[in-house]
C-alpha positions as CSV (number, residue, x, y, z in Angstrom):
1,M,-9.6,28.1,-43.5
2,T,-9.6,27.0,-39.9
3,S,-6.5,26.8,-37.8
4,R,-5.7,23.6,-36.0
5,R,-4.4,24.2,-32.6
6,T,-2.5,21.7,-30.6
7,P,-4.4,20.7,-27.5
8,A,-3.0,21.9,-24.2
9,W,-2.5,18.4,-22.9
10,W,-0.4,17.5,-26.0
11,R,1.8,20.6,-25.7
12,R,2.4,19.8,-22.0
13,R,3.1,16.1,-22.7
14,S,5.6,16.8,-25.5
15,R,7.3,19.6,-23.4
16,D,7.8,17.2,-20.5
17,A,8.7,14.2,-22.6
18,P,12.1,12.6,-21.7
19,D,14.7,12.7,-24.4
20,A,15.8,9.5,-26.2
21,E,19.1,9.3,-24.3
22,L,17.3,9.3,-20.9
23,M,15.1,6.5,-22.0
24,Q,18.0,4.6,-23.5
25,N,19.8,4.9,-20.2
26,L,16.7,3.5,-18.5
27,A,16.5,0.6,-21.0
28,T,20.1,-0.3,-20.4
29,A,19.7,-0.1,-16.6
30,I,16.6,-2.3,-16.7
31,G,18.3,-4.8,-19.1
32,D,21.4,-5.0,-16.8
33,G,19.2,-5.4,-13.7
34,D,20.9,-2.4,-12.2
35,A,18.6,-0.9,-9.5
36,T,21.2,1.8,-8.6
37,S,21.4,3.1,-12.2
38,I,17.6,3.1,-12.5
39,R,17.3,5.0,-9.2
40,D,19.8,7.6,-10.4
41,L,17.4,8.4,-13.4
42,L,14.4,9.0,-11.1
43,A,13.4,12.2,-9.3
44,A,12.9,11.8,-5.5
45,D,9.1,12.3,-5.9
46,V,8.7,10.0,-8.9
47,T,5.5,8.0,-9.3
48,L,4.8,4.9,-11.3
49,I,1.3,4.1,-12.5
50,V,0.9,0.4,-13.5
51,D,-2.0,-0.8,-15.7
52,D,-2.1,-4.5,-15.3
53,G,-5.6,-4.8,-16.7
54,P,-8.8,-6.0,-15.1
55,T,-7.3,-8.9,-13.3
56,G,-4.0,-7.3,-12.2
57,T,-2.7,-5.7,-9.1
58,G,-1.8,-2.4,-10.8
59,G,-1.9,0.9,-9.1
60,E,0.4,3.7,-8.1
61,I,3.9,3.3,-6.7
62,A,5.8,6.3,-5.3
63,G,9.4,7.0,-4.4
64,R,12.8,6.2,-6.1
65,D,13.4,2.9,-4.4
66,A,10.0,1.5,-4.9
67,V,9.7,2.6,-8.5
68,A,13.2,1.3,-9.3
69,G,12.3,-2.1,-7.9
70,A,9.1,-2.2,-9.8
71,L,10.8,-1.3,-13.1
72,L,13.3,-4.2,-12.6
73,V,10.6,-6.8,-13.1
74,C,10.0,-5.6,-16.7
75,S,12.3,-7.8,-18.6
76,T,15.8,-8.3,-19.8
77,D,14.9,-7.4,-23.5
78,V,14.1,-3.7,-23.4
79,A,14.1,-1.4,-26.5
80,V,13.4,2.4,-26.9
81,V,10.5,3.0,-29.2
82,G,8.2,5.9,-30.0
83,I,5.0,5.9,-27.9
84,N,2.5,8.7,-28.5
85,G,5.2,10.8,-30.3
86,A,7.8,10.6,-27.5
87,P,10.5,8.1,-26.6
88,G,9.2,5.2,-24.6
89,L,10.2,1.5,-23.9
90,V,8.8,-1.8,-24.8
91,A,9.9,-4.7,-22.7
92,R,9.8,-8.2,-24.1
93,R,10.1,-11.7,-22.7
94,D,10.4,-14.7,-24.9
95,G,9.6,-12.5,-27.9
96,R,6.3,-11.2,-26.5
97,A,5.7,-7.6,-25.3
98,V,5.2,-7.7,-21.5
99,A,5.2,-3.9,-20.9
100,A,5.1,-0.6,-22.6
101,V,6.6,2.3,-20.6
102,C,6.3,6.0,-21.1
103,A,7.3,8.9,-18.9
104,S,7.6,12.6,-18.2
105,A,10.8,14.3,-17.2
106,R,11.9,17.4,-15.3
107,R,15.5,18.6,-15.2
108,G,16.8,15.4,-16.7
109,L,15.1,13.0,-14.3
110,L,11.9,10.9,-14.7
111,V,9.1,12.3,-12.5
112,S,6.1,10.3,-13.8
113,V,6.3,6.8,-15.3
114,W,3.4,4.8,-16.8
115,S,3.6,1.1,-17.4
116,V,1.0,-0.8,-19.3
117,R,1.3,-4.5,-18.6
118,D,-2.3,-5.5,-19.6
119,P,-1.9,-8.4,-22.0
120,E,-5.0,-7.4,-24.0
121,K,-3.6,-3.8,-24.6
122,L,-0.2,-5.2,-25.5
123,R,-1.5,-7.8,-28.0
124,R,-1.0,-5.4,-30.9
125,L,2.7,-5.1,-30.2
126,R,4.1,-7.9,-32.3
127,G,7.5,-9.7,-32.1
């Protein structure tokens, strides 16, 4: 019998995953359009990686204020869902998924955030 070991990247990802309460607070702040509350959930050195797909203007955004502003454009309909085994967010507009967000946390604050906004990648997320 062979043992199945958890890959190092998965152990690191699950150890750094934010808890559901932190992601729920982020979803609420985004839904309320509350930049101050979003900012309070972010570490000073937070980074956001945005995947807008081949035609988008995605890239990396750094710093609390810039990341908070970028997260505000997600949507007003935001729900906490499981993404890759950890709490994440799906933002919807007019019933269609417009963003999937996952993150890593340190000491109760989000330090890295990834937002997929590529319509082709989001196509599988139904209503």
